BAMIVEX-462829 format. One record per residue (C-alpha): residue in three letters; x negated, y negated, z. Coordinates in steps of 0.05 Angstrom, whole numbers, padded with zeros to 5 digits, always signed. Each point is the difference from the previous one (the first is absolute). Last residue first. Layout:
AlaXYZ...
***
This chain:
Val-05532-04739+02365Arg+00061+00025-00036Arg+00060-00044-00018Val+00067+00026-00023Ala+00036+00001+00067Arg-00033-00066+00022Arg+00033-00036-00058Leu+00065+00031+00023Val-00005-00036+00067Gln-00010-00069-00030Gly+00055+00010-00051Ala+00049+00025+00052Arg-00015-00062+00042Ala+00022-00046-00056Val+00058+00042-00023Asp+00037+00007+00066Arg+00063+00024-00034Ala+00012+00053+00055Ala-00009+00054-00052Leu-00064-00033-00020Leu-00023+00001+00071Asp+00015+00075+00004Val-00040+00011-00064Gly-00059-00037+00029Val+00003+00039+00066Lys+00000+00065-00040Ala-00058-00022-00043Ala-00040-00023+00060His+00009+00068+00032Leu-00023+00033-00064Arg-00061-00045+00001Ser-00017+00020+00072Phe+00012+00072-00019Leu-00051-00002-00056His-00058-00036+00032Leu-00036+00005-00068Arg-00063-00037+00021Ala+00001+00032+00069Ala+00011+00070-00029Arg-00057-00010-00049Glu-00046-00021+00058Ala+00021+00062+00040Arg-00021+00044-00058Thr-00066-00039-00009Trp-00024+00004+00072Gly-00070-00020-00020Arg-00010-00047+00060Ala-00006-00061-00045Arg+00063+00021-00037Leu+00037+00007+00067Glu-00020-00070+00021Glu+00023-00028-00066Ala+00067+00037+00005Val+00007-00028+00071Glu+00001-00071-00025Gly+00048+00014-00058Phe+00048+00038+00045Tyr-00002-00056+00050Arg+00020-00053-00051Gln+00053+00046-00028Glu+00030+00013+00069Gln+00000-00074+00019Glu+00037-00019-00063Phe+00047+00058+00008Arg+00020-00019+00070Ile+00007-00074-00017Gly+00050+00015-00056Asp+00056-00035+00039Arg+00042+00063-00002Ala-00058+00042+00025Arg-00017-00049+00055Gln+00073+00004+00023Ser-00005+00076+00002Ser-00064-00004+00040Asp+00033-00046+00052Ser+00057+00048+00007Ser+00074+00005-00018Arg+00028+00071-00002His-00046+00018+00057Arg-00041+00065+00003Arg-00016+00026+00069Tyr-00053+00054+00001Arg+00011+00057+00050Phe-00064+00039+00015Ala-00020+00072+00017Pro+00030+00044-00054Thr-00053+00053-00016Pro-00023-00015-00071Asp-00074-00007+00020Val-00044-00042-00046Ala-00075-00011+00015Leu-00040-00056-00032Val-00077+00003-00001Gly-00048-00058+00013Gly-00061-00019-00040Asp+00001-00076+00007Leu+00041-00006-00063Leu+00053+00043+00034Leu+00004-00046+00061Asp+00003-00062-00045Leu+00056+00035-00040Val+00041+00007+00065Phe-00003-00074+00016Ala+00013-00020-00073Leu+00064+00042+00002Asp+00025-00038+00061His-00020-00068-00027Ile+00044+00008-00061Ala+00053-00054+00006Asp-00039-00042+00050Ile-00058-00006-00049Gly-00026-00070+00010Pro-00058+00015+00047His-00037+00066+00000Phe-00030+00015+00069Pro-00056+00051+00003Val+00006+00073+00024Lys-00062+00022+00039Glu+00034+00006+00068Val+00053+00044-00030Ala-00049+00057-00009Ser-00017+00006+00074Ala+00074-00004+00017Arg+00019+00062-00040Tyr+00067-00019-00030Thr+00071+00023+00011Leu+00051-00015-00054Ser+00076-00010+00010Pro-00002-00075-00013Thr-00033+00016-00067Tyr+00055+00041-00030Leu-00044+00025-00057Trp+00024+00017-00070Asn-00037-00058-00034Gly+00004+00015-00075Ala-00058+00006-00049Leu-00045-00035+00049Leu+00019+00049+00055Ser-00018+00062-00041Arg-00066-00029-00026Ala-00020-00021+00071Ala+00017+00068+00030Thr-00042+00037-00052Glu-00057-00049+00006Gly-00003+00004+00076Asp+00013+00074+00012Leu+00070+00026+00010Thr+00021+00048+00054Val+00065+00040-00004Pro+00053+00024+00049Ala+00057+00041-00031Lys+00065-00014-00035Ala-00004-00074-00022Gly-00076-00001+00003Pro-00009-00046-00061Ala+00046-00059-00010Ile+00028-00014-00070Ala+00072+00026+00007Ala+00009-00019+00074Lys-00023-00071-00014Val+00049-00005-00058Arg+00057+00026+00042Asp-00019-00051+00054Ala+00001-00058-00049Leu+00068+00022-00027Gly+00032-00001+00069Gly-00006+00038+00066Arg+00054+00001+00053Val-00003+00033+00068Ala+00042-00046+00044Gly-00038-00045+00050Asp+00045-00061-00008Glu-00049-00040-00043Asp-00012+00062-00044Ile-00041+00063+00012Val-00055+00035-00040Thr-00029+00064+00030Val-00075+00005-00006Gly-00049+00058+00002Pro-00069-00019+00024Gln-00052-00040-00038Val-00068+00006+00034Val-00059-00047-00008Val-00075+00006+00012Val-00009+00074-00013Ala-00074+00019-00004Pro+00001+00026+00073Asp+00049+00056-00021Ala+00044+00037+00051Glu-00004-00057+00049Met+00036-00048-00046Arg+00055+00051-00017Ala+00011+00014+00074Val+00002-00074+00016Val+00055-00009-00053Leu+00043+00056+00026Glu-00007-00013+00075Ala+00017-00073-00007Tyr+00061+00011-00044Gly+00033+00055+00041Pro+00054-00042+00031Glu+00020-00031-00067Leu-00026-00070-00006Leu+00048-00056-00020Asp-00003-00060-00046Asp+00026-00071+00013His-00064-00030+00027Gly-00039+00032-00056Met-00053+00050+00020Met-00073-00017+00003Cys-00029+00068+00023Leu-00072+00003+00024Tyr-00044+00057+00022Glu-00060+00004+00047Gly+00031-00049+00049Gln-00011-00075+00011Val+00027-00031-00064Leu+00006-00075+00000Arg-00033-00015-00067Ser+00055+00037-00040Ala+00053-00045+00031Arg-00036-00061-00026Tyr+00001+00029-00069Thr+00074+00015+00005Asn+00012-00071+00025Gly-00038-00030-00059Asn+00035+00041-00053Pro+00071-00008+00028Gly-00006-00074+00015Leu-00050-00033+00047Arg+00047-00042+00043Glu-00035-00043+00052Pro-00021+00013+00072Asn+00010+00075-00013Arg+00038+00035+00056Thr-00027+00059+00039Tyr+00036+00057+00035Asp-00029+00063+00033Ile+00030+00068+00015Arg-00038+00056+00035Pro+00010-00033+00068Asp+00076+00007-00006Ala+00035-00056+00036Leu+00061+00010-00044Ala+00028-00068+00020Gly-00063-00035-00024Val+00004+00034-00068His+00072-00022-00008Glu-00014-00071+00022Ala-00056-00007-00050Ala+00043+00026-00056Ala+00060-00043+00019Thr-00039-00065+00004Gly+00030-00039-00058Pro-00020-00015-00071Tyr-00049+00050-00032Gly-00071-00027+00008Asp-00039+00055-00032Asp+00010+00046+00060Val-00054+00053+00004Ile+00029+00058+00041Thr-00051+00047+00029Leu+00014+00073+00018Leu-00049+00051+00030Trp+00004+00075-00006Asp-00018+00065+00036Ser+00068+00014+00032Thr+00016+00057-00049Ser+00069+00021-00024Gln+00013-00072-00020Ala+00063-00033+00030Arg-00037-00064+00019Val-00017-00012-00073Ser+00073+00009-00020Ala+00022-00048+00055Val-00047-00054-00027Ala+00028+00009-00071Gly+00071-00006+00027Phe-00017-00064+00038Leu-00030-00028-00064His+00064+00014-00038Gly+00039-00039+00052Pro-00050-00057-00004Asp+00017-00011-00073Gly-00061-00029-00036Trp-00074-00014+00001Tyr-00047+00049+00035Pro-00066+00031-00021Val+00005+00064+00042Val-00064+00032+00024Val+00005+00074+00019His-00065+00024+00031Leu-00009+00075-00001Thr-00048+00024+00054Met-00046+00059-00009
***
């Protein structure tokens, strides 16, 4: 019942070394680890894996940079075990992660993705959640006890506001094989990946047991996309596309959630107000237009 952890890598090698150590510290030895280097400068990652000489750990480097969306998709194609986790290179697994997520999968064959409990940490590893994490906690189901959501229920909930921590998820490998690649949606590719699984008939399980440490950076690629307005442009384009697919499927409640995408628009409003406060009027106008626009 092997868990294959595949890490799409681009960033601080020191954080990667910590992620690798957390996988090796699992309470079960039934795991594999593959690092997919998207061309990060230097050879530190390859040298570290070579020095470990652990036969369960593999390293591969892309011949050209694919970007977050492309590298995540490539990582999803490399799975060898029954279950797949695509953790961030700077995140950490708690020692009981593998046992928890595999147990939830094996308890219900309909479950294709498991969201375990998450602790948010900062760049230095200190526990520190922000506004985004408080919002996620407020809207996420299963905060106190495990819960299972069917496809339409899960889709409607996630399209209203994405409360997942996608690097923490474990997927059933047989379901992942069917997920298509969506170009041009780097800002929302993680949500699209999960929604494809739900649209294919999968079920989402949530277990609040803390099993994963998610590193949130004060300055991140997604934050920069938000300030530039690129994030919200990509999100609205995707929400419009998936709304049409949901309508055709008869998932009317999920379709309405996609067209409204309330928390995405609230996020755009906050970013727009922050830009106004910084006297960046041009970008503020672009972002605020996204805040008032439905699809």
